N, C-alpha and C positions, 0 to 999 in steps of 0.2 A: 421782431426787431432786437438786435443785439445791444445789450447794455453792459457796462462795467461799472460797478458801484463800490466805492471804498467806504469803510467806516472804522471806528476804533481809535481815531486820533484823540488828542487831548493835551492837557498840561500836566506835567509831572516834575518832580524834583530830580536833581542829578542822582543817579543810581537807581532810579525807578524803572518800571517796566510797563510796556503797553503791547497789546496784540492788535495788529491791523488786519482787517478782513476785506477780501475782494470777492464779490459775488458777480458772476457773469452768466446769467440765464440767456437762453436763446442761441447758444453756440454748442458745438460738439467740443466741450471743454477739454476732454482727454486728448485732443489733437493739437492743443495749444501749449506753448511755453508761457509761463507766467513770470512776469518781471515786476519788480518794485523799483521805482525811481524816486528820487527826491530832488527838490529844488529849494535852496535857501535864498533869501533876499539878496539880489545883486550877484548871484552865482548861476552857473550853468546847471541844467538838469543833469544828474549823474545816476548811473545804475548802481543800485544798492545790492540786489540779490536777484537770482533767477532760478527757476526750477523747470526742467524740461518735462515733456510728456512721459519720459522714461524715469522721471524723478531724480535725475542728476541735478546737483545744485552748484551754484557759484556765488561767491560773495566778494564785495569790495574789501580791500585790505582794512579799511577804516572800521568795518563792522564785524570782521571775523572774530568768532568766539563770543560775540555778544548777541548777534541776531541769528534767527533761524527761520528759514522759509519752508513752507510745507503746502500741501494741496490735498483736497478731497474731491476727486472727480465725480463721485456719486452726487455730491451737493453743488457741483460747479463753483467751488469756492477755493480761494487761495488765502494763505495766511502769512503774516510776517510777525514773528514773535521777537520783540525787542527787549533786551535786558541791559542793565548797566548803562542806562542812557546818560549821555553827556550833553552839555549845552550846544556843542557843535553838531548834534543830531537834529537840532531844531530846523524844520523845513516843512514844506508841503510834500506829502508822500503820494505818489501816483502808482496805480496798478496798470500794467500794460500787458495785454495778451496778444501773442503773435502766432499765426498758424505755422505748424511744423510742415505742412503740405505746401503752403504758398506764403512766403514771408511778406508779400504785399497785402495780405489780409491781416489787419491788426486793429486793436481797439484800445482806447485810453479811457480811464475813469476821470472823474472830475477832481480828484485829489482830496486828501484829508490832512488837516494841520496837526503837526506834532510840535509841542513847545516844551523845552527842557530848561527849567529855570528855578533858582532857589528864591 
């Protein structure tokens, strides 16, 4: 059974750092694009960053230069390294994996809360 599980969220002060982890056992991870979304209260879910099976990356303008996405296919794990955190980064962060072979095959994690506050 495929599962996507995020961890690493928490509460930090502005300027702080966190590393989010997305573990996805039970799938051929190397054939999936890994995406990180976030949703703040009262706002729509937005794409933060993604990394393809070929390790190409893409970032939302709001996080460029502060966040870095990476993956370890051998461990079926994706990462989102967040630095220079701002209060506006506060949100629930979700990992989403989508098959490069069939985009109708995708999986969502349950989300992890990130709170940036002084």
